[in-house]
C-alpha positions in Angstrom: 9.3 15.1 5.1 7.8 13.1 2.2 10.2 10.3 2.8 9.1 9.9 6.4 5.4 10.0 5.4 6.2 7.2 3.0 8.0 5.1 5.6 5.2 5.7 8.1 2.5 4.7 5.7 4.4 1.5 4.8 4.8 0.7 8.5 1.2 1.3 9.4 -0.3 -0.6 6.4 2.0 -3.6 6.6 1.4 -4.2 10.3 0.3 -7.7 11.2 -2.3 -7.4 14.0 -1.7 -10.9 15.3 2.0 -10.2 16.0 1.2 -10.0 19.7 0.7 -13.8 19.7 4.5 -14.4 19.4 5.5 -15.7 22.8 8.8 -17.5 22.0 7.5 -20.9 23.2 4.7 -22.2 21.0 4.6 -19.4 18.6 8.2 -18.5 17.7 7.9 -16.1 14.7 5.6 -14.5 12.1 5.4 -17.8 10.1 3.9 -19.6 13.1 1.4 -16.8 13.5 0.3 -17.2 9.9 0.0 -21.0 10.2 -1.9 -21.0 13.5 -4.4 -18.3 12.9 -6.6 -17.3 10.1 -5.2 -13.9 9.1 -6.9 -12.0 6.4 -4.2 -11.4 3.9 -4.6 -7.8 2.7 -1.1 -7.3 1.5 -2.2 -7.0 -2.1 -4.5 -4.1 -1.3 -2.2 -2.3 1.2 0.9 -2.7 -1.0 -0.9 -1.1 -3.8 -2.1 1.7 -1.5 1.5 2.6 -0.5 2.9 2.4 -4.0 1.7 5.9 -5.0 3.9 7.2 -2.2 7.0 5.7 -3.8 6.2 6.8 -7.4 7.2 10.5 -6.9 10.6 9.3 -5.7 11.0 7.1 -8.7 10.0 10.0 -11.0 12.5 12.4 -9.2 15.4 9.9 -9.5 14.7 9.3 -13.2 14.2 13.0 -13.9 17.6 13.7 -12.4 19.0 10.9 -14.6 20.3 8.9 -11.7 23.0 11.5 -10.9 22.3 12.0 -7.2 23.8 9.2 -5.2 21.8 10.2 -2.1 18.5 10.0 -3.9 19.5 6.7 -5.5 20.4 5.1 -2.2 17.2 6.5 -0.5 15.1 5.2 -3.3 16.8 1.8 -3.2 16.3 1.6 0.6 12.7 2.7 0.3 11.9 0.0 -2.3 13.8 -2.6 -0.3 11.9 -1.7 2.9 8.6 -1.9 1.0 9.4 -5.3 -0.5 10.5 -6.6 3.0 7.4 -5.4 4.8 4.9 -6.7 2.2 6.5 -9.7 0.5 9.9 -11.0 1.5 9.3 -11.6 5.2 6.3 -13.8 4.4 8.0 -15.5 1.5 10.6 -17.0 3.8 8.1 -19.1 5.7 
């Protein structure tokens, strides 16, 4: 339950509202959207808003001393998803 709430909050807060401009002809990807329109970049605020949702998972994994492979994989995937939605997909532009 908490994992799905965390994923949902990351999805909602990392949504780029100008994504509908991608038509495949003139605007091909998210990088073109960022170049062609003036998007207010709020990733620093929204990324810090979603970080408190990830911290309990980090605490749980450390508390169990990294013994649970399921929790380790879930935490790794959650952090990778968070990094992708807020930073990596824009760094590749």
